C-alpha positions as CSV (number, residue, x, y, z in Angstrom):
1,M,-15.9,76.3,-18.4
2,A,-19.5,77.5,-18.7
3,D,-20.8,74.0,-18.9
4,F,-19.7,73.4,-15.3
5,V,-21.2,76.5,-13.6
6,G,-23.0,75.3,-10.5
7,D,-21.1,72.0,-10.4
8,P,-17.9,72.6,-8.2
9,M,-16.8,69.0,-8.5
10,A,-17.0,69.0,-12.3
11,T,-15.1,72.3,-12.3
12,R,-12.4,70.8,-10.1
13,R,-12.1,67.8,-12.3
14,T,-11.6,70.1,-15.3
15,Y,-9.0,72.0,-13.4
16,H,-6.9,68.9,-12.7
17,Q,-7.3,67.8,-16.2
18,Q,-5.8,71.1,-17.4
19,L,-2.9,70.6,-15.0
20,D,-2.4,67.0,-16.3
21,T,-2.5,68.2,-19.9
22,I,0.1,70.9,-19.3
23,K,2.4,68.3,-17.6
24,G,1.9,65.9,-20.4
25,D,2.7,68.5,-23.0
26,I,5.9,69.5,-21.2
27,V,7.0,65.9,-21.0
28,H,6.2,65.5,-24.8
29,M,8.2,68.6,-25.6
30,A,11.2,67.4,-23.6
31,A,11.0,64.0,-25.3
32,L,11.3,65.7,-28.7
33,V,14.4,67.4,-27.5
34,T,15.9,64.3,-26.0
35,E,15.3,62.3,-29.2
36,G,16.7,65.2,-31.2
37,I,20.1,65.2,-29.5
38,P,21.4,61.8,-30.8
39,R,19.8,62.5,-34.2
40,T,21.7,65.8,-34.6
41,T,24.9,64.2,-33.3
42,Q,24.7,61.5,-36.0
43,V,23.9,64.1,-38.6
44,L,27.0,66.0,-37.5
45,L,29.2,62.9,-37.6
46,D,27.9,61.6,-40.9
47,H,27.9,65.0,-42.7
48,D,24.2,64.3,-43.5
49,L,22.8,67.5,-45.2
50,G,19.4,66.0,-45.7
51,G,19.1,64.9,-42.1
52,A,20.3,68.4,-40.9
53,Q,17.5,70.0,-42.9
54,E,14.9,67.6,-41.4
55,I,16.0,68.6,-37.9
56,I,15.8,72.3,-38.7
57,D,12.4,72.0,-40.2
58,G,11.2,69.8,-37.3
59,D,11.7,72.7,-34.8
60,D,8.5,74.4,-35.8
61,P,6.1,71.9,-34.2
62,L,8.1,72.2,-30.9
63,D,7.9,76.0,-31.0
64,E,4.1,75.7,-31.6
65,L,3.6,73.3,-28.7
66,A,5.7,75.6,-26.5
67,L,3.5,78.6,-27.3
68,E,0.3,76.6,-26.7
69,T,1.5,75.2,-23.4
70,E,2.6,78.6,-22.1
71,E,-0.8,80.0,-23.0
72,Q,-2.5,77.1,-21.2
73,C,-0.5,78.0,-18.1
74,Y,-1.6,81.6,-18.2
75,A,-5.2,80.6,-18.8
76,V,-5.2,78.4,-15.6
77,F,-3.5,81.2,-13.7
78,A,-6.3,83.6,-14.7
79,L,-9.3,81.3,-14.4
80,Q,-8.4,79.0,-11.5
81,Q,-6.1,81.1,-9.2
82,P,-4.1,78.1,-8.1
83,L,-2.5,78.0,-4.6
84,A,0.4,76.2,-2.9
85,G,1.7,73.2,-4.8
86,D,-0.4,73.8,-7.9
87,L,0.8,77.3,-8.1
88,R,4.5,76.2,-7.8
89,G,3.8,73.6,-10.5
90,L,2.4,76.1,-12.9
91,I,5.3,78.6,-12.3
92,T,7.7,75.7,-12.9
93,A,5.8,74.7,-16.1
94,V,6.2,78.3,-17.5
95,R,9.9,78.3,-16.7
96,M,10.4,74.8,-18.1
97,V,8.7,75.6,-21.4
98,S,11.4,78.2,-22.0
99,E,14.2,75.9,-21.0
100,I,13.0,73.1,-23.3
101,E,12.3,75.4,-26.2
102,R,15.8,76.9,-26.0
103,S,17.3,73.5,-25.8
104,G,15.4,72.6,-29.0
105,D,17.0,75.6,-30.6
106,L,20.4,74.4,-29.6
107,V,19.7,71.0,-31.2
108,V,18.9,73.0,-34.4
109,N,22.0,75.1,-34.0
110,I,24.1,71.9,-34.0
111,A,22.4,70.8,-37.3
112,K,23.1,74.2,-38.8
113,G,26.7,74.0,-37.7
114,A,26.9,70.6,-39.4
115,R,25.9,72.2,-42.7
116,R,28.5,75.0,-42.3
117,I,31.4,72.6,-41.8
118,Y,30.2,70.1,-44.4
119,G,33.1,68.1,-45.7
120,T,35.4,68.8,-42.7
121,E,37.2,65.7,-41.7
122,Y,37.3,65.1,-37.9
123,T,40.1,63.5,-36.1
124,P,39.3,60.2,-34.4
125,R,39.5,61.9,-31.0
126,L,37.1,64.7,-32.1
127,R,34.6,62.1,-33.3
128,G,34.7,60.3,-30.0
129,L,34.3,63.5,-28.0
130,I,31.4,64.7,-30.1
131,S,29.7,61.3,-29.6
132,G,30.4,61.5,-25.9
133,M,29.0,65.0,-25.5
134,G,25.9,64.0,-27.4
135,D,25.4,61.0,-25.1
136,E,25.9,63.0,-22.0
137,A,23.6,65.9,-23.1
138,A,20.8,63.4,-23.9
139,R,21.3,61.6,-20.6
140,L,21.1,64.8,-18.6
141,F,18.0,66.0,-20.4
142,R,16.3,62.7,-20.0
143,L,17.1,62.6,-16.2
144,A,15.9,66.2,-15.9
145,I,12.5,65.4,-17.4
146,D,12.2,62.2,-15.5
147,S,12.7,64.1,-12.3
148,Y,9.9,66.4,-13.3
149,A,7.5,63.6,-14.3
150,D,8.2,61.8,-11.0
151,G,8.5,64.8,-8.8
152,D,11.9,63.5,-7.7
153,A,13.7,66.4,-5.9
154,A,16.7,64.2,-5.1
155,M,17.4,63.4,-8.8
156,A,16.8,67.0,-9.7
157,A,19.4,68.1,-7.2
158,A,21.9,65.6,-8.5
159,L,21.9,67.0,-12.0
160,D,24.3,69.8,-11.1
161,D,27.0,67.3,-10.2
162,L,26.1,65.0,-13.1
163,D,26.7,67.9,-15.5
164,D,30.4,67.9,-14.5
165,R,31.0,65.0,-16.9
166,L,29.7,67.0,-19.9
167,D,31.8,70.0,-18.8
168,D,34.9,67.8,-18.7
169,L,34.2,66.5,-22.2
170,H,33.6,70.0,-23.5
171,R,37.0,71.1,-22.1
172,E,38.7,68.1,-23.7
173,Y,36.9,68.8,-27.0
174,I,38.1,72.5,-27.1
175,A,41.7,71.4,-26.4
176,E,41.5,68.8,-29.2
177,I,40.1,71.5,-31.7
178,F,43.1,73.7,-30.9
179,E,45.6,70.9,-31.3
180,A,44.0,69.6,-34.6
181,S,43.8,73.1,-36.0
182,Q,47.4,73.8,-35.2
183,A,48.4,70.6,-36.9
184,G,46.5,71.7,-40.0
185,A,43.7,69.2,-39.8
186,F,41.2,71.9,-40.8
187,E,40.9,75.7,-41.3
188,V,40.3,78.3,-38.7
189,Q,36.7,78.8,-39.8
190,A,35.9,75.2,-39.3
191,A,37.6,75.3,-35.9
192,V,35.4,78.2,-34.9
193,Q,32.2,76.4,-36.0
194,L,33.3,73.2,-34.2
195,A,33.9,75.2,-31.0
196,L,30.4,76.7,-31.2
197,I,28.9,73.3,-31.7
198,G,30.6,72.1,-28.5
199,R,29.2,75.1,-26.7
200,Y,25.7,74.1,-27.9
201,Y,26.1,70.7,-26.2
202,E,27.4,72.3,-23.1
203,R,24.4,74.7,-22.9
204,I,21.9,71.8,-23.3
205,G,23.4,70.4,-20.2
206,D,23.0,73.7,-18.4
207,H,19.4,73.9,-19.4
208,A,18.9,70.4,-17.9
209,V,20.4,71.6,-14.6
210,N,18.1,74.6,-14.7
211,I,15.1,72.3,-15.2
212,G,16.4,70.4,-12.1
213,E,16.4,73.5,-10.1
214,R,12.8,74.3,-11.1
215,V,11.7,70.8,-10.2
216,R,13.3,71.3,-6.7
217,Y,11.2,74.5,-6.4
218,M,8.1,72.7,-7.5
219,V,8.5,69.9,-5.0
220,T,10.0,71.7,-2.0
221,G,9.5,75.4,-2.5
222,W,13.3,75.9,-2.6
223,L,14.6,78.5,-5.1
224,P,18.2,78.5,-6.4
225,E,18.3,82.2,-5.8
226,Q,17.6,81.9,-2.1
227,T,21.2,81.0,-1.2
228,G,22.6,84.1,-2.9
229,A,19.9,86.3,-1.5
230,A,20.6,85.1,2.0
231,R,24.3,85.8,1.6
232,E,23.4,89.4,0.5
233,V,21.3,89.9,3.6
234,V,24.2,88.9,5.8
235,R,26.6,91.1,3.9
236,R,24.3,94.2,4.2
237,S,23.6,93.5,7.9
238,L,27.4,93.4,8.6
239,L,28.0,96.6,6.6
240,S,25.2,98.5,8.2
241,S,26.5,97.6,11.7
242,G,29.9,98.9,10.8
243,D,31.5,95.5,11.3
244,D,34.1,94.2,8.9
245,V,32.7,91.7,6.4
246,P,34.7,88.4,6.9
247,T,36.2,87.1,3.6
248,D,34.0,84.0,3.9
249,A,30.8,85.8,4.8
250,T,29.5,85.7,1.3
251,D,30.4,82.0,0.9
252,R,28.0,80.7,3.6
253,G,24.6,79.5,2.7
254,P,21.4,80.3,4.6
255,G,21.6,79.3,8.3
256,E,25.4,78.9,8.2
257,V,27.5,80.9,10.7
258,A,31.2,81.5,11.0
259,Q,33.2,78.9,12.8
């Protein structure tokens, strides 16, 4: 930064280069996770111990990049004091680093689960559901990062509804585990591990939705917590006035009134 003292334009260019670098690193991190989801799904379906170890070992570079990106964000906060949209973008970046890094951990957890149930034979329906969950988790994560890269608040808002498909597959998957286990297809320990693996896929979808919420904040300034906070203000106001709180008072969003 010292090279640009006395040159405000050069300092400004460096500032925007830093923002672009942070955004690029986040997109790269998310791409690693998106690519890792189908890889770990195939490892699981193929009982590929070598592939599982590669995925586990490959998590370290993602962790390193996550740490570096977060530190870059803090440096820009401290040195540049960003305002308005830039400030929201950096806050979003810090939150997204965490969401992406945790999603990478879930990809690794699936690979570890594949090792724990090595040799377990899946029913044809289980194989289909695992494949479907992997496809949906990867699709959600890709759409989430696309919404970030493009600043697309509409796509970001749609992720919550799109996640319903993965949730439905997860419920079907758990039901199939119970049925197959009761039929003696595999032991209880394998059933527990399979259930955990399904949960990992479902959580990746949740992280994609969280990323979408952060993108909406970055673009519009809307926070997902605002609706709940507004309901709490209404509830406290009614309680302090001595009025009865209508049963639907806490179900209304900001600006909504009883009909």
